[in-house]
C-alpha positions in Angstrom: -0.3 -24.7 -14.5 -2.1 -21.2 -14.8 -2.0 -18.8 -11.9 -4.7 -16.2 -11.7 -3.3 -12.9 -10.2 -6.8 -11.9 -8.5 -6.9 -7.7 -7.6 -8.3 -9.2 -3.9 -4.4 -10.0 -3.4 -3.6 -7.2 -3.7 -5.7 -6.6 -0.5 -4.4 -9.7 1.3 -1.3 -8.3 1.1 -1.7 -4.8 1.9 -3.1 -5.9 5.1 -1.1 -8.8 5.5 2.0 -5.6 5.1 0.1 -3.1 8.1 0.5 -6.0 10.2 4.7 -6.9 9.4 7.0 -5.0 11.2 8.6 -4.4 8.0 5.5 -2.8 6.4 5.7 -4.7 3.6 4.8 -8.1 2.4 5.6 -10.3 -1.2 4.2 -13.7 -2.7 6.2 -15.1 -5.4 5.4 -16.0 -8.6 7.8 -18.4 -9.3 7.8 -21.9 -7.7 11.6 -21.6 -6.3 14.4 -19.9 -5.6 16.0 -21.6 -8.6 13.9 -20.3 -11.3 15.2 -18.4 -13.7 13.2 -15.6 -14.0 12.4 -14.2 -10.5 8.5 -12.7 -10.3 7.0 -11.7 -7.5 4.2 -8.9 -6.2 5.2 -6.4 -3.3 3.1 -4.5 -1.0 4.4 -2.0 1.1 2.7 0.9 3.5 4.3 4.5 3.3 6.7 4.0 5.8 8.4 0.9 4.6 12.1 1.2 4.7 14.0 0.1 1.7 17.9 0.4 2.7 19.7 1.8 -0.7 21.2 -1.4 -2.3 22.5 -2.5 -5.7 22.4 -5.7 -7.7 25.9 -6.5 -8.9 24.6 -8.9 -11.8 21.3 -8.3 -12.0 18.7 -5.8 -13.5 15.3 -5.6 -11.9 12.0 -4.1 -13.5 9.2 -2.9 -11.6 5.7 -2.2 -12.7 2.9 0.0 -10.4 -0.1 -1.7 -10.0 -1.6 0.6 -7.2 -0.2 4.1 -5.6 3.5 5.5 -6.2 6.9 5.5 -5.5 10.0 7.7 -5.7 12.8 5.6 -7.2 16.2 7.4 -6.0 19.6 6.6 -7.5 22.9 7.0 -5.9 26.8 7.3 -6.1 28.8 5.4 -4.2 28.8 7.9 -1.8 25.2 8.3 -1.1 24.5 11.4 -3.3 21.8 11.5 -5.1 21.7 10.5 -8.8 18.3 10.8 -9.7 15.1 11.0 -8.4 11.9 9.7 -10.1 8.5 9.8 -9.5 6.5 6.3 -10.3 2.6 5.4 -10.4 0.0 6.9 -9.7 -0.5 10.4 -10.5 2.5 10.2 -12.9 2.8 9.5 -16.1 5.5 6.7 -15.3 4.1 3.1 -14.6 7.2 1.0 -14.4 10.9 1.5 -13.8 14.0 -1.1 -14.6 17.1 -0.6 -12.8 20.4 -1.3 -14.3 22.6 -3.7 -12.6 25.6 -2.2 -10.0 23.4 1.1 -9.6 22.6 2.1 -5.9 19.1 2.8 -5.4 15.9 3.1 -3.0 12.3 3.1 -3.6 10.5 5.6 -1.0 6.4 4.7 -1.3 4.3 7.2 -1.7 1.3 8.6 1.3 -1.0 5.8 0.2 1.8 2.7 0.1 2.6 1.0 -2.9 2.0 -2.3 -4.7 4.2 -3.4 -7.7 5.1 -7.0 -10.2 8.7 -7.2 -10.2 11.0 -9.1 -12.2 14.8 -9.9 -12.2 16.9 -13.1 -13.4 17.3 -15.7 -11.2 18.0 -18.3 -9.7 17.7 -16.4 -6.5 21.2 -16.5 -3.8 20.5 -14.6 -0.8 24.5 -14.7 -0.5 25.1 -12.7 -4.4 21.4 -11.3 -4.6 22.0 -7.9 -2.6 24.7 -5.2 -1.6 23.4 -2.9 1.1 24.8 0.7 0.7 27.4 1.2 4.0 26.0 4.5 4.3 22.3 3.8 4.9 21.3 2.2 8.1 20.1 -1.2 8.1 16.8 -2.2 8.6 15.9 -1.9 12.5 18.4 0.8 13.4 17.9 3.9 15.5 18.8 6.4 12.7 16.1 4.6 10.0 13.6 6.9 11.2 15.5 10.0 10.6 17.2 8.5 7.3 13.6 7.9 5.8 12.8 12.0 6.5 16.1 12.6 4.6 14.9 10.0 1.4 11.5 11.8 1.5 12.6 14.9 0.8 16.2 14.7 -0.7 17.0 16.4 -3.4 19.6 16.1 -6.3 23.1 16.4 -5.6 22.9 16.2 -1.5 24.0 14.0 0.2 22.7 11.1 3.2 23.3 12.8 6.8 26.0 11.6 9.1 
C-alpha cells in the first residue's frame, strides 16, 4: 500500500520531539523491525543528544528535510577526524556513514528533520555500539559533552 508522507507529519514530529525527554521523535516508514530496509523519519530539537556510536555491520544514509546538523566522525579514542555541515545554508543535503565509523549528529539552532535509511533487519542487540568515551544519555556529563561537540575542532579529543 502506498504511504504518503505529508509535510504536516514533520510538524507533528517536531511537537512530539519538543515534549520528549530525548528531544526527538521518530516515524517508521518500514512495517516491522524484520524488514530488510529500515526507513524512518527523525525530528530532533537543538539540544537532542545523539551519543557517538557506530554500526559494525551496516552503513546509514540520511537526507536532511529541514534544518541542519553537523556530522562528526571520530577515531577509536574520540579524537575528531572530520566535521561536516549538512542541511540548510550548506551545499550538502545528506550524508552516508560507512559501517564501523564512530559518528554523531549535532542538530543546528532550529533543530533538524531527516530521512534515515539503513539495512535491516533491526536487532537491538547488534544495531549500535556506543562510544565508551562518550557519556550515556541522561548522565550528568551530557551537557558539558554536548557543548564540547558543538565547538570541537579537528584533532581535538573529548573532555575527561
